[in-house]
C-alpha positions as CSV (number, residue, x, y, z in Angstrom):
1,M,76.6,27.7,-62.5
2,K,76.3,27.3,-66.3
3,V,73.8,25.3,-68.3
4,V,74.0,24.5,-72.0
5,T,71.0,23.4,-74.1
6,F,71.0,22.1,-77.7
7,G,68.1,22.0,-80.1
8,E,66.0,23.9,-82.6
9,I,64.4,27.3,-82.1
10,M,61.5,27.9,-84.5
11,L,59.2,30.7,-85.6
12,R,55.8,30.1,-84.2
13,L,52.8,31.4,-86.2
14,A,49.4,31.4,-84.5
15,P,45.9,32.8,-85.3
16,A,44.7,35.4,-82.8
17,G,42.8,34.0,-79.7
18,Y,40.9,30.8,-80.5
19,L,40.5,31.3,-84.2
20,R,41.0,28.2,-86.3
21,F,43.7,28.1,-89.0
22,T,41.0,28.4,-91.7
23,Q,39.5,31.5,-90.1
24,A,42.8,33.4,-89.7
25,E,43.6,36.4,-91.8
26,S,46.8,37.1,-89.9
27,F,49.2,35.2,-87.6
28,G,51.0,36.4,-84.5
29,A,54.8,35.6,-84.6
30,V,57.0,34.5,-81.6
31,Y,60.0,32.2,-81.3
32,G,60.4,29.1,-79.3
33,G,61.5,25.5,-79.1
34,G,62.0,22.8,-76.4
35,E,65.6,23.5,-75.4
36,A,65.5,27.2,-76.1
37,N,62.5,27.5,-73.8
38,V,64.5,25.8,-71.0
39,S,67.4,28.2,-71.6
40,V,65.1,31.2,-71.2
41,S,63.7,29.9,-68.0
42,L,67.1,29.4,-66.5
43,A,68.3,32.8,-67.6
44,N,65.2,34.3,-65.9
45,Y,66.2,32.5,-62.7
46,G,69.6,34.1,-62.8
47,L,71.7,31.2,-64.0
48,E,74.3,31.4,-66.8
49,S,72.3,29.8,-69.6
50,A,73.6,29.1,-73.2
51,F,71.7,27.8,-76.2
52,V,73.4,26.0,-79.0
53,T,71.9,25.5,-82.5
54,K,72.4,26.5,-86.1
55,L,70.5,29.4,-87.6
56,P,70.7,31.3,-91.0
57,K,72.7,34.5,-91.2
58,H,69.7,36.4,-92.6
59,E,67.3,38.7,-90.7
60,I,64.9,35.9,-89.7
61,G,67.7,33.9,-88.2
62,Q,68.9,37.0,-86.4
63,S,65.4,37.7,-85.0
64,A,65.5,34.2,-83.5
65,V,68.9,35.0,-81.9
66,N,67.5,38.3,-80.6
67,S,64.5,36.7,-79.0
68,L,66.9,34.8,-76.8
69,R,69.4,37.6,-76.2
70,K,66.8,39.9,-74.7
71,Y,66.2,37.5,-71.9
72,G,69.9,37.1,-71.1
73,V,70.6,33.8,-72.9
74,D,74.2,33.3,-74.1
75,T,73.9,33.0,-77.9
76,S,77.7,33.2,-78.6
77,M,77.9,29.5,-79.5
78,I,75.1,29.5,-82.1
79,V,76.5,28.5,-85.5
80,R,75.4,30.6,-88.4
81,G,74.6,29.1,-91.8
82,G,71.9,27.3,-93.7
83,D,68.9,28.8,-95.5
84,R,65.8,28.7,-93.3
85,V,64.4,28.9,-89.8
86,G,61.9,26.1,-89.0
87,I,58.3,27.1,-88.6
88,Y,55.4,25.7,-86.7
89,F,51.8,26.8,-86.8
90,N,49.8,26.6,-83.6
91,E,46.0,26.6,-83.3
92,K,44.9,27.0,-79.8
93,G,42.2,24.5,-78.7
94,A,39.2,25.3,-76.5
95,S,36.8,23.2,-74.5
96,Q,36.6,19.8,-76.1
97,R,38.4,20.9,-79.3
98,P,42.1,20.1,-78.9
99,S,45.0,22.3,-79.9
100,K,46.7,21.5,-83.2
101,V,50.3,21.9,-84.4
102,I,51.5,21.8,-88.0
103,Y,55.2,21.7,-88.6
104,D,57.0,23.4,-91.5
105,R,60.6,22.6,-90.4
106,A,62.1,20.5,-93.3
107,H,65.5,21.7,-94.5
108,S,65.9,24.1,-91.5
109,A,69.4,25.1,-90.7
110,I,69.8,22.9,-87.7
111,S,68.3,19.9,-89.6
112,E,71.0,20.3,-92.2
113,A,73.8,20.8,-89.7
114,S,76.9,18.6,-89.8
115,P,78.8,17.2,-86.8
116,S,81.8,19.4,-87.7
117,D,79.7,22.5,-87.0
118,F,80.0,22.1,-83.2
119,D,83.2,22.0,-81.1
120,W,81.7,20.3,-78.1
121,D,84.9,20.3,-76.1
122,A,85.0,24.1,-76.3
123,I,81.3,24.4,-75.6
124,F,81.4,22.3,-72.4
125,E,84.4,24.1,-70.9
126,G,83.3,25.3,-67.4
127,V,79.7,23.9,-67.9
128,D,77.8,22.2,-65.1
129,W,74.7,20.9,-66.9
130,F,73.6,19.9,-70.4
131,H,70.0,19.5,-71.5
132,F,68.4,18.2,-74.7
133,T,65.1,16.7,-75.6
134,G,63.9,13.8,-77.8
135,I,62.7,16.3,-80.4
136,T,66.2,17.2,-81.5
137,P,67.5,13.7,-82.5
138,A,64.1,13.1,-84.1
139,L,64.9,15.6,-86.8
140,N,67.1,13.2,-88.7
141,P,69.9,10.6,-88.2
142,T,72.7,13.2,-88.6
143,V,71.3,15.5,-85.9
144,A,70.9,12.4,-83.7
145,D,74.6,11.7,-84.2
146,I,75.4,15.3,-83.2
147,C,73.4,14.8,-80.0
148,L,75.4,11.6,-79.3
149,D,78.6,13.6,-79.9
150,A,77.4,16.2,-77.4
151,C,76.5,13.6,-74.8
152,R,79.9,11.9,-75.1
153,A,81.7,15.2,-74.8
154,A,79.5,16.4,-71.9
155,K,80.2,13.1,-70.0
156,A,84.0,13.5,-70.7
157,H,83.8,17.0,-69.1
158,G,81.9,15.7,-66.0
159,V,78.8,17.6,-67.0
160,T,75.4,16.4,-65.6
161,I,73.1,15.5,-68.5
162,S,69.3,15.8,-68.5
163,C,66.8,14.7,-71.3
164,D,63.1,15.2,-71.7
165,L,62.0,12.2,-73.8
166,N,59.3,14.4,-75.6
167,F,58.2,11.8,-78.2
168,R,56.7,13.5,-81.3
169,K,54.9,11.0,-83.6
170,K,54.9,13.6,-86.5
171,L,58.8,13.5,-86.5
172,W,59.6,9.8,-86.2
173,T,58.2,6.3,-85.4
174,R,58.2,4.6,-82.1
175,E,60.8,2.1,-83.4
176,Q,63.1,4.9,-84.5
177,A,62.7,6.7,-81.2
178,K,63.4,3.6,-79.2
179,E,66.6,2.8,-81.2
180,T,68.0,6.3,-81.0
181,M,67.0,7.2,-77.5
182,T,68.3,4.0,-76.1
183,K,71.8,5.0,-77.3
184,L,71.5,8.5,-76.0
185,C,69.9,7.7,-72.6
186,E,73.1,5.7,-71.7
187,Y,74.7,9.1,-71.0
188,V,71.7,10.7,-69.3
189,D,71.7,11.3,-65.5
190,V,68.2,13.0,-65.1
191,C,65.3,11.8,-67.2
192,I,62.1,13.7,-67.7
193,S,59.1,11.9,-69.1
194,N,55.3,11.5,-69.0
195,E,53.1,8.5,-69.1
196,E,52.8,8.6,-72.9
197,D,56.5,9.1,-73.6
198,A,57.6,6.2,-71.4
199,H,55.1,4.0,-73.3
200,D,55.8,5.3,-76.8
201,V,59.6,5.3,-76.6
202,F,60.4,2.4,-74.3
203,G,57.1,0.4,-73.9
204,I,57.0,1.1,-70.2
205,D,53.5,1.6,-68.8
206,A,51.9,2.9,-65.6
207,E,49.5,0.2,-64.4
208,N,45.9,0.9,-63.7
209,T,46.0,4.4,-65.2
210,D,43.4,5.8,-67.5
211,I,45.1,8.7,-69.3
212,A,42.0,9.8,-71.2
213,G,39.7,9.5,-68.2
214,G,42.1,11.4,-65.9
215,K,42.6,8.6,-63.4
216,L,46.1,8.5,-62.0
217,N,47.6,5.7,-60.0
218,H,50.6,6.7,-57.9
219,E,52.0,3.2,-57.5
220,G,51.9,2.8,-61.3
221,Y,54.0,5.9,-61.8
222,K,56.5,4.9,-59.2
223,S,56.9,1.7,-61.2
224,V,57.5,3.6,-64.4
225,A,60.2,5.8,-62.7
226,R,61.9,2.8,-61.2
227,Q,61.9,0.8,-64.5
228,L,63.4,3.8,-66.4
229,A,66.1,4.2,-63.7
230,E,66.9,0.5,-63.7
231,K,67.1,0.3,-67.5
232,F,69.5,3.2,-68.0
233,G,71.1,4.0,-64.6
234,F,69.5,7.4,-64.2
235,T,70.1,9.2,-60.9
236,K,66.7,10.9,-61.0
237,V,63.5,10.4,-63.0
238,A,60.7,12.9,-63.2
239,I,57.3,11.9,-64.4
240,T,54.9,14.7,-65.2
241,L,51.2,13.9,-64.5
242,R,48.6,15.7,-66.6
243,S,44.9,15.0,-66.3
244,S,43.2,16.7,-69.2
245,I,39.6,17.7,-68.4
246,S,39.4,19.8,-71.5
247,A,41.7,21.9,-73.8
248,N,41.2,24.8,-71.3
249,D,41.3,22.9,-68.0
250,N,44.0,20.5,-66.8
251,D,45.2,19.1,-63.5
252,W,49.0,19.2,-63.2
253,A,51.4,17.4,-60.9
254,A,54.6,15.4,-61.0
255,L,56.6,12.7,-59.4
256,L,60.4,12.9,-58.8
257,Y,62.3,9.7,-58.0
258,D,65.7,10.0,-56.5
259,V,67.6,6.8,-56.9
260,A,70.3,7.3,-54.3
261,S,67.8,8.0,-51.4
262,G,65.0,5.8,-52.8
263,E,62.6,8.7,-52.4
264,Y,59.5,9.0,-54.5
265,C,58.1,12.5,-54.0
266,F,54.8,13.6,-55.5
267,S,54.0,17.3,-55.8
268,K,50.8,19.0,-55.0
269,S,48.3,19.1,-57.8
270,Y,47.2,22.3,-59.5
271,H,43.9,22.8,-61.3
272,M,44.9,25.1,-64.3
273,H,42.8,27.2,-66.5
274,I,45.1,27.3,-69.5
275,V,46.1,30.4,-71.4
276,D,48.9,28.7,-73.5
277,R,50.2,25.2,-72.8
278,V,53.0,25.3,-75.3
279,G,56.3,25.1,-73.4
280,G,54.7,23.7,-70.3
281,G,56.9,20.7,-70.2
282,D,60.0,22.8,-70.9
283,S,59.2,25.1,-68.0
284,F,59.0,22.0,-65.8
285,G,62.5,21.0,-67.1
286,G,63.9,24.4,-66.4
287,G,62.5,24.5,-62.9
288,L,63.9,21.0,-62.2
289,I,67.3,21.9,-63.4
290,Y,67.4,25.1,-61.3
291,A,66.3,23.2,-58.2
292,C,68.8,20.4,-58.7
293,L,71.7,22.8,-59.2
294,N,70.7,24.7,-56.1
295,G,70.6,21.6,-53.9
296,Y,66.9,21.5,-53.3
297,S,65.5,18.4,-51.5
298,T,63.6,15.9,-53.7
299,Q,60.3,17.2,-52.5
300,D,61.2,20.9,-52.8
301,A,62.7,20.2,-56.3
302,V,59.5,18.7,-57.7
303,E,57.3,21.4,-56.0
304,F,59.4,24.1,-57.6
305,A,59.4,22.5,-61.1
306,V,55.6,21.9,-61.0
307,A,54.9,25.4,-59.8
308,A,57.1,26.9,-62.5
309,S,55.2,24.9,-65.1
310,C,51.8,25.7,-63.7
311,L,52.7,29.4,-64.0
312,K,53.8,28.9,-67.6
313,H,50.3,27.7,-68.6
314,S,49.1,31.2,-67.8
315,I,51.6,33.0,-70.2
316,E,51.3,33.5,-73.9
317,G,54.1,32.3,-76.1
318,D,56.7,29.5,-75.6
319,F,58.9,31.2,-73.0
320,N,58.1,31.1,-69.2
321,M,58.4,34.7,-68.1
322,V,58.5,34.2,-64.3
323,S,61.0,34.8,-61.5
324,V,62.3,32.5,-58.8
325,D,60.3,34.5,-56.2
326,E,57.1,34.0,-58.2
327,V,57.6,30.3,-58.5
328,K,58.5,30.0,-54.8
329,A,55.4,31.9,-53.8
330,L,53.1,29.5,-55.7
331,A,55.0,26.4,-54.5
332,G,54.6,27.8,-51.0
333,G,50.8,28.0,-51.3
334,N,50.1,31.4,-52.7
335,G,47.9,30.4,-55.6
336,T,44.9,32.6,-55.3
337,G,45.9,34.9,-58.2
338,R,44.9,38.0,-56.2
339,I,46.1,41.3,-57.5
340,Q,49.5,42.5,-56.2
341,R,49.5,46.2,-55.4
């Protein structure tokens, strides 16, 4: 089984530990990005996983490629060209101080890519699944058009398409997101969202839910999933449910709605003490794609995806460095964290 993802991989620069930007005298460097994170998860699970983007030919671009290759991601379809790799700065929050992200991604190679850079018919030959997020079309209208080309080609090749809405207000407005994502979601089979994305992109709300106060109403989320499916004809809708107690402590669960069976399956909830939350949603997406491709039941699929994401919150960096067996162990109830000897 082969999965292709398309998006931007960036250089992440972060102060050590919980230092603020203004305190830092050095920055740790790793690579990551929404769709790239999904590709690494799937490669770690043993699937054939390819990432498509555009990166400069210089050493920093090559370092980004190498960061994927060492985990087994197929980088053969990455287009080389352009001048720079996008950067984001990440300040880790603590207690009641939230994390902060500052982007420096203007004029990155992928943001200046053209539709002619990508031969989607060749890319989707023999592919089973295509994944992208709402972050990629938010880069600019040209990249949004490239995403649309990809979706059309994927659909022509009979490829299942998933999308994580991932609204980023620093990249575009709600109005821009709604217009663009409405066009793209016509091609999507499996939609991943959270309560904020559904509201910000499509104006769909979960009733009787207080996000800030951590109060979740299951019937409201079932309504959100149903509305999304009815609007676009999705076959499955996943809604991630995060209750934020503080920057360090969150409760984490999800709902998966399977349209054909009419099943609404909620996962168990995990109380997480967070090491690094960046990539948490992407690790959920990777887990869900793996579970769907392997024929998991609706309940088992959401349990696997949530457990995978829970584990990611304990790992530094963007990538989720866990195996299928580790995810299954947690999903099966082994969450004590006791040392393995």
